Structure formats: structure tokens, C-alpha cells
N, C-alpha and C positions, 0 to 999 in steps of 0.2 A: 385602538390606537397604540402603537408600539412605543414604550417608554425609551428615551434615548439613554444609551449606556456609555459612560466615559471610562475608557480603560486607563489604569494607572500607568506610569512609566515602566519600561521594561526592567525586570529585576534579573539578577544574576544567579543562576544555579539554584533555584528553589522551586517548590511546588506552591502554586497560589490557587485559591478558590474564590471566584467572584460570583456571588449569588445575587441575581437581579430579579426584577419583576417577571411575571409570567410572560412567555413569548419574547424573551430576549436572551442573548447568548450568555453562556457560562464558560469562562476561561478557566480550565482546571489545572493546566500545567504550563510552566514557562521555564526553559533552561537556555542560558545565553553564555557563550564564550566571550571572555573579556577582549579577545583579539578581534571581534567584529568591529569593522571600521567603515563607517558610512561613506568615506571617501574612496573606498575600494569596491563599492557595489558593482561596478562594471566587470569585476572578476568573479562575482558570486552568482549562483543560480538560486532562484526562489521557487519552491515547490509546494503545491497544495495537494492534499490527499483527502478526497471527498467521499463520505458515505452518507447514508440517509440521516444519520444522527450526529455525526461529528465532522469537523474539519481540522486536519492536522497540517501544520505549516513548518517548513524547514528552510534555513538559509545555509548554503554550502559553498565553501571556497573551492572552486573547480581546479585552480592551479595547485593549491597545496593539499587538496583532498582532505579538507577538514570540515566537520560539522560545526556550525557557528551558532545556530539557533534552532530550538524546537519548541513549538507551542501547540496546544490541543484545546479545541473549543467544542462545547456541546451546543447543538442548534436550539435545543430547548423550545420546540414548537414552531420555530421559524423555518421558512424554506431555505434551500441552499443559497439562493441569490440574496435573500434578506440577511442571512448570516454573513455572507461575504461583504455586503454593504456595511453592516455594523463594524466589522473588523477593519475594513478599508478606511472608514470615516475617521477612526481615531488612532490608526497605527502609523507611526512615523516612517517605518521601514516598508511596509506593504504597499504604501501609496507611492513609493519612489518609482520612477519610470525608466531607470537606466541599468537594469539588471543585465547580466550576460545572457541569460535565458530564463524563461518561466515554464515550469512543468505543471501539468494538471493530471493527476492520476485518480481514476474513478474506482470506487469499491462498490460493485453491484453484481447481480446475477444476470445482467444483460450482456452476455458474451458468448462466443462460440469459437472453437478451435477447428480449423480446417486444414487438411493436408495441402501443402503448397501446390501439388500437381492438380488438385481439384478446385482450387480457389479461383473465384471470378469476382472482380470488383463490383460488377453490376448486381450481384446477388447478396450484398451485405445485409440488407433488410431481411431477406429470406433466411439467412443463417441465424440471425438473432431470433427470429420468430420461431425457430425450431426449439429453442431453449427457454424462452421467456416472453412475456407480453411486451409489446412495443408498439408505439404509435408514431409513424413517420412525420406526423404533423408536429410532434413535440420532441422527437429524438432525431439526432444526427448519428451517422455511422462512420466509424473509423476502423482501419485495419493496419496491422504492422506485420510484416513478414520476418521470420527468423530463419535464416538460411541453414544454420547448423542443426536446428531442431526440425527443419523441413516442415514448418507450419506457417499458417497465417492466423494471427489472433485478431478476431473481429469483435468489436464492442460498441455499445451505444453510449451516447453522452447527450444530456439535455441541451436543446438549442439555446435555452435561456442562459445556461452556464457558459456555453461557447461565446455568446454575445457579450456577457459580462466581462469575460477576460479580453475579448477583442476590443471592447470599448475602453477598458482601463489600461491595457498595455498595447496600444495600437501601433507603437513604434518598435515592438519587440516580437521575436519569434516565440509563440506559445505552443508547446509540445503537448499533445494529448496522449495519455496512456491508460492502462488498467492495472490494478494491483496484481492481477494474475500474471500479466505479461512481465511485470517487474520481477515477480517471484521466480518465474521460469528462467529469466535471463540470469538471475543470481545463482540459481541451482545449477544451471549448465556450466557456469564459470567455476563451480566447485568440483566438477567432475575431474577425474584423472584418466589417463589413457587405459589403465587397467580395470576401470569400473565396468561391471556388467549391469546388473539390476540394482537400482538405487531408489529409495523412497524418501521424499522430503516433505515434512509436515510443519506448518505454522499454526499454532493454536491461539487465535485472537480471543478477545473477551466474548465475542458473540458468534464467531465464525472460524471454521477450520479450513485452511488451504492444504491440499495434498497433491503431490505430483509424483508420478512413477516414470523413471527413465530407464531405458534398456539399451546398452551399448551406445550411449550418447544420443539416442533418439527419444523423443517424448512418446511414452506409451499411453499415459492418461493424466489428466488434470481435472480437479473438481473443487468445489467449495461447498461445505456443509455447515449447517447451524450447530453451535455447541449444544450438546445434550447431556445425557447421563453418562456415567462410566461405561455402561454396557453399550450405549449407542455409539460412543466415540470409537471403542475397540471394533465394533461391527463395521463402521464406516471404513476404518483402516483396512481391515481384513478383506472386505468386499472390493475395495480399490486394488489391493495387491493381487487378488484373485483374477482380476481382469487381464493381467499381463504376466503373472508369475505363479509358480507353485511353491514359493518359499514360505508363505504364510508367516507364522510367528518368528521365523528365522530370517526374515527380510532385513536387509541393511538399511536402517532408518536414521535419518538426521532430524532432530526435533528442535524447533524454536517455539516461542510462545510469549504471551503476556504474563506478567507476574501472577495475576489472578488465575489464569488457566494452568500455568505450570504448577502452582500450588495445588490445584485440583486434580491434575492428571499425571504429573511427572512420575510419581511413585508407581501408579498403575501401569503406565507405559513401560517403565523400566523393568517392572516385574514380568509383564506379559510378553514383551518383545526382546529376544535374546541379544540382538545386535543393534542396540539403540545407542546413538551418540547425541549428546546435547550440542546443538549448533552454536556458533559464535557469529558476531556481526561481521559484515564485509570489512575488508582491510582499508579502513579509513581512519583518520585521526580524530580523536575525541578527547576533549579536555576534562580535568577533574570535576568541572561544574556539572557534568552529566553522570557522575558516579552513582546517582540513585538508580540508574538503569542497569539491569543485569546484561551480560553480553548476549543473552538469548532473546532479549526484548526488542521491540520496535521494528521487527523485520518487515512488516507491512509498509513501513516508511523507508527504512534504510536499504531495502532491496533495490531501490532505484539507483543506488550508488554501487551496487554489487557487480 
């Protein structure tokens, strides 16, 4: 039996840690802008970023392009739907039903990138099956085309997750995405007309995202687990080798979590000659979020890029 967890009132601009009984959520971070106004929720978007172990939530003022809330939860043994139920039950904002839009971004290895000219909607299951295990009884399939990159990004999402959001926000548009798609959209927006070969890397706590673009077109995208120093450099060099001969001279932009940047930033700066530390997308962020470095939270903030 799951012990009920009562979340405390929202706090402003601090890190909080709630340790509960086994098989109950742990809220580890809460940052809130004082400008958040419940009477203006119809101008805000509510976004969920869901991995196997965490759920991150943001509230964003779409009109003023301002981040208003960031929260991070550890699932701590619960399923995604059980964690969402716990959050929804006690959260005064999440349970509101009049958001401008609701976004759900999935962080998983159940994805496949297909050239637009070869994409067929009827074969979404087959594309996912090429890269990872999937069960059509449990998984639904989504695809988003990106005209500028000339790709279709295909990904799976659990049917139970789709149903949960449909039940809770039945009067709203719920948009499904994948963190890989968000990352690629952000990196494309950072290209200039003069760019030839570019490499973009985001080092999360547990996973690395890496994309290679050549003359504005996607050459490669992948996700790798975070490993040793030797492994991470090898992953980067092997990825670059797939589309470029630049090797250690590649033009690289690097983002990451504070933990991973502490672990790898010096190594990458020493090993790669043309490395730049990335900054967050051009959105407004109040001093309440100052604990975050400008290179952090790209797995979340890329959706606004």
C-alpha cells in the first residue's frame, strides 16, 4: 500500500528535499517566479518531461516568454502514472484545467529518425522496432516532421501516459514530443547561414545527447549513457566520424547538468580545440532561478528554443 504524501505549499526560489516512505515520490527541486499569477494561467503553458526515474515540470508564460516554475520529482519506485497521480492530487497548479496548452516530452530510447522522403505514417511501429523493444499493446506511436532538417522524428509513448493526460486535461490540447526532437529544434535555431559542420552535445546526469549538423541538415543524432572519461570522448569522436573528418577540431557546443559538467568540462575543453560552452535559449528567467548555470536544464529548456 502506497503511503499518501502531502506536498507542502510552493516555495520561492530554493531547493527542497522531501524524503518519504518507500515507493513514494521525492520532490528534490522547486523554483518559482513571484510573477506567477494563477489568474493568468490561460496565458501559460504547462510542460511535463518524463523519464524512467524522474518527472520535471515547468510553467511558462508564452506571451512574455518567461519561465515561471520549475519542479523536479524522483519517481522512487513508482510507475510514471502513479507518480503523476501523487503530484496531481496535491498540487494546486497542476490540477488546474485552463492552461493555454499542455506539453508532454518523453525521454527514452524508443525513437527513430527517418528522412522525410522515406517516411510512411503506417510504419511508425516498424521504425521504432529497428532501434528498441516496443509492444504495440502498451505503446502508442507519434511522429513529427521537421521541414528544415528534412526528417520525421518517430517516438513511442506509453498508452497509460496518454490516457492519464487525456483524462486530466480533456478540454485542452495536449502536445506529445520527445526530448531528442526538442533538442534538435533548439540546435537548428542556433545555426547561422555560414555554419558548415556543427556538433551539439548535452551531458545529462545519466545520458548524453549528441547531434551533428552539416550545412543546416541533420547528419546524425544519438543518445548514449554517461560513462567514463574515455567512453564519453569515444562516443563523441565516433559520432563526428560518421559525417565529418574534423575529429578533435570539430566545432562543438556543449551544455550539461552541473554534475556532468564538473566531471567532463575540463576534459572536453582540453581534448576538443573548438569547444564552446552553450547558453540557454533566449527566454526570460528571474533571479529566483540563479542557482542554475546558463548551460543547465537544456533537456527541459530546449522546448522553448
